N, C-alpha and C positions, 0 to 999 in steps of 0.2 A: 504494500500500500504506500502511495506517495505520502511524504511527510505532511504536505499541505492538506491533503484529504484526511489523514489521521488526526491532525490538529483540529480540523473542523468537527469531527466526531467527538473528540475529547472536550472541546469547548462546549458542545451541546450537552454532553454528559454533565459537565460542571454546572452549566446553567440550569439544567433540570433538577439537579441536586439542590442548588441554591433556592430554586422556587419551592421545592418540597420543604426545605428547612424554614423558609419564610412562612409557609403554611403551618408548620408545627408551632412557630411562635404565635401565629394567629389563634391556633387551638388553645395554647396555654393562656393567652390573653382572655379568651372567651371563658375559660374555666375560672378565672378570677372574678368575673362578673357574669355568671351564667344566665343572664336574662334573655338571651337570644340563642336558642338551640339551633336555629336555622343557620346562623353564621358559623357556629361551631362545626356543624356537619359539612358545611360548604368547605371549610378549611380541611377537615379530615378527608373529604373526597379529593381535594386538591393534592394533599400529600400522596395519596395512592395513585392518582393520575400521573404525577410527575415521577414517582418511583417506577410506574409502568412504562413511561417514556424511556427511562434509562434501560429498563429490561428489554424493551423492543430494539434498542440499539445493539445491546449485547447478545440477545437471543431473538433475532428477527422472526416475526410470524411468517407463516407460509405465504409465498407469493403465487399468483395465478400462473405465471409463466416459469418454466423450469430454469431458464437462463437467469432470470431475476432472482429466483430462489437460491440458485447455486452461488451467485454473486453475494447476496445478502448473508447466506450462511457462512461463506468464507470471511466476509467482513466481520461478522460477529465473533467467529472463532479467533481471528487475528487480534481483535481488540481485547477479548477475554484473556488471551495469552499475554498480550502486552501489559495488561493490568494485573496479571496473576490471579484471575478469577476462575474458579473451577466450575464444573457442570452442576454441582450441588449447592450453589450459592443461593441464599434466601431470596434474592431479587428475581430469580428465574420464575418463581411462582407468581402468577398474576391472577390467582383465583378470586380473591376478594374484589379487586378492581374490575374483573370481568363480570362478577355478580352485579356490581353497581352500574356498570355500563349496560347490562341486559336486565335492568330492573323489571321491565314489562314481562319478559319471559319468565323470570323467577316468580313473579306474582301470579302469572297464569298457571305455573306449575303448582304453586301453593294452594290456590283456591279450590281445586277439587279434592285436595288432601285434608283440608280442615273440616272438623265436624261442627265447629262453633263460630267460625268467621272472625274471631278476635285477633287483632294485630296491635302490638305495642311498637311505636315508631319514635325515633329520635330521643332515646332515653340516655341521660347522662347521670352517672353515679354508680355506686356499687349495685351489683345485681340483687334483686330481692331474694332473701333467704327462703328456701322452701318453694320458690317460684310464685307465680301469680295464679290464683285459682283459674282453672280451665284454659290456661295459656302455657304452652310448652315453649322450649327454647327456639324452635323453628318459627314461632309466631312473633318473635322479636325481630323487627327489621333492622334498623340502625340502632346500635347500642354502643356506648363508650363506658367501659368499666374504669372508673377513676382510681380504684385500688390497684388493679393490674396494669392500667394504662393500655388497655386492649380495645380495639375497635372490632365490633362483630356485626355481621350481616347474616341473618337467618342461620346462625350457628357457625359460620365461617369466620375464624378469628384472624386478626392481624395485630401483632405485637408492635405497637408504634415505637417504643424505645429501640427495639431491635432494628426496625426499618431505618430509623435515624442513624443508628450506629453503622450499619452496613453502607448506607448512602454516604456518610461522612468518610468512611474508609475508601470507597470508590472515588469520591471527589479528590481525596489526597493522592491516591495513586494516579489519577488522570492528570492532576497538576504536575506531579513529579515526572510523569512520562512526557508531558508537553515540554518540560524544561530540557529534556534530553534531545529533542528533535531540532533539526536545523531550521533557521529562519527561512521563510519563503523568499525566493529571489524577487527583487523588484524589477519590473520592466522599465526600460529606458523610455522617457516621455517621447511621444510622437511629435516631432518638430516640423512635420510637413506643412 
């Protein structure tokens, strides 16, 4: 991969991590004055979306054309190797982000499975001990457990501190890698 192209991907990784970390600060700010759960969950969704953007760069989704898929897979493998990221890295899983992006499908799947139709959404705080009568864990849509600092959607958990930690490590590695790459050559100005 050409150094200029690699630097472009590395800059995008760093930018997406910084966006995610900004959103974590927004989550923390909202926890200090939890009057607006909508803003809190907007920030939580943002953390996961930006983490997924980094994941897509490092583990590209399947492309419709084989040539595009081959190129994308090679790029992802190259960047993972350059950053020392293995195949079992926590960012590889995009399950929770995909649930949120496919909210309509998840809700359509839930509706025929529930016997009571109760949903708890946008809950912030410790989970209720013993559960909520007639509401199981799959009936909780968006939940943030303030004790464990875990974001959950219909039982699928995301450990926010772990995501912050791995994103920070990836950002550090990307910045270090960028510093080892040669500067792009400048073209001479056109004097015609």
